[in-house]
C-alpha positions in Angstrom: -45.4 5.6 76.3 -43.0 4.7 73.6 -39.7 2.9 74.2 -36.9 2.3 71.7 -35.6 -1.2 72.7 -32.3 -0.6 70.7 -31.4 1.9 73.4 -30.1 0.5 76.7 -31.7 3.4 78.8 -35.1 2.8 77.1 -34.8 -0.9 77.7 -34.3 -0.3 81.5 -37.2 2.2 81.5 -39.4 -0.2 79.7 -38.7 -3.0 82.1 -39.3 -0.7 85.1 -42.5 0.6 83.5 -43.9 -2.9 82.9 -42.9 -4.1 86.4 -44.6 -1.0 87.8 -47.8 -1.8 85.9 -47.7 -5.4 87.1 -47.2 -4.3 90.7 -50.1 -1.9 90.4 -52.3 -4.6 89.0 -51.6 -6.9 92.0 -52.2 -4.1 94.6 -55.6 -2.9 93.4 -58.9 -4.6 93.1 -59.7 -2.4 90.1 -58.8 -4.3 87.0 -57.2 -2.5 84.1 -56.2 -3.5 80.6 -52.7 -3.1 79.2 -52.1 -2.8 75.4 -48.6 -3.7 74.1 -47.8 -3.0 70.4 -44.7 -3.9 68.5 -43.9 -1.0 66.2 -41.4 -1.0 63.3 -39.8 2.1 62.0 -42.3 3.8 59.7 -41.4 4.3 56.1 -39.1 7.3 55.4 -39.9 10.4 53.3 -37.1 9.5 50.9 -38.5 5.9 50.5 -41.9 7.3 49.8 -40.5 9.8 47.3 -38.6 6.9 45.6 -41.8 4.8 45.4 -43.6 7.7 43.8 -40.9 8.0 41.1 -41.0 4.3 40.4 -44.8 4.3 40.0 -44.9 7.5 38.0 -42.1 6.3 35.7 -43.9 3.0 35.0 -47.2 4.9 34.4 -45.5 7.4 32.0 -43.9 4.5 30.0 -47.1 2.5 29.5 -49.8 5.2 29.4 -51.4 4.5 32.8 -52.3 7.1 35.3 -50.6 6.9 38.7 -53.6 5.5 40.6 -54.0 2.7 38.1 -50.4 1.6 38.6 -50.5 2.0 42.4 -53.7 0.0 43.0 -54.0 -2.4 40.1 -50.3 -3.3 39.5 -48.3 -2.4 42.6 -50.8 -3.5 45.2 -53.1 -6.1 43.5 -50.8 -7.9 41.1 -47.3 -7.6 42.5 -47.8 -7.2 46.3 -51.2 -8.7 47.1 -49.8 -10.6 50.1 -48.6 -7.4 51.6 -51.6 -5.2 50.9 -54.6 -7.5 50.8 -55.8 -8.3 54.3 -59.0 -9.9 55.8 -61.0 -9.1 58.9 -64.3 -10.2 60.3 -67.1 -7.7 59.8 -69.7 -6.8 62.4 -72.0 -9.4 60.9 -69.4 -12.1 61.2 -68.4 -12.2 57.5 -64.9 -12.2 56.2 -64.1 -8.9 54.4 -61.1 -8.2 52.3 -59.5 -4.7 52.6 -56.5 -3.1 51.1 -53.8 -1.6 53.3 -52.4 1.9 52.5 -48.7 2.3 51.8 -48.7 4.6 54.8 -49.4 1.6 57.1 -46.2 -0.2 55.9 -42.9 -0.1 57.8 -39.6 0.4 56.0 -38.9 -3.3 55.5 -42.4 -4.0 54.0 -42.1 -1.0 51.7 -38.6 -1.9 50.6 -39.7 -5.5 49.8 -42.8 -4.1 47.9 -40.7 -1.7 45.8 -38.1 -4.4 45.0 -40.9 -6.8 43.8 -42.3 -4.0 41.7 -38.9 -3.2 40.1 -38.5 -6.9 39.4 -42.0 -7.2 37.9 -41.3 -4.1 35.8 -38.1 -5.5 34.4 -39.1 -9.1 33.9 -42.8 -8.8 32.9 -43.0 -5.3 31.4 -39.5 -5.0 30.1 -38.8 -1.6 31.9 -35.8 -1.2 34.1 -36.6 1.1 37.0 -33.4 2.6 38.5 -32.3 1.8 42.0 -32.4 4.7 44.6 -28.6 5.2 44.4 -28.6 5.6 40.5 -29.0 9.3 40.7 -28.4 10.1 37.0 -30.9 7.4 35.8 -33.5 8.6 38.4 -33.1 12.2 37.1 -33.8 11.0 33.6 -36.9 9.1 34.8 -38.1 12.3 36.6 -37.6 14.2 33.3 -39.8 11.8 31.5 -42.4 11.9 34.3 -42.4 15.7 34.0 -43.1 15.4 30.3 -46.1 13.2 30.8 -47.3 14.7 34.1 -50.6 16.0 32.7 -51.5 12.4 31.8 -50.6 10.9 35.2 
């Protein structure tokens, strides 16, 4: 079950549900396992579209393809702490893996995009428009369309 704890009705339902599980666990000899996960709002379609424009604009300006910018610059250079994670393998060894942008919540993706925009401006000298700068974003999209076959 999923509960939105911003909603008063869902908070009451959540509490009742958890109390019911607790009560059931005390009544029965059959042990069961309960999993609780904290979920943040997933990234939005608009946020994902904006990220794509940012990456493609950067790629079109510097002659990269989109995947190079996404993995080598956006993930590995600018946002390594967000995307690079470690886990223990079946053999007990530490393995590094890279998260997908699809695994990020809205805050993580907002932070990652802002860092990329700052990197682009300060290191590469390219200003990437903010989401509310519609005219500038339209110009960026025009440039992306011109170089689309190279991206």
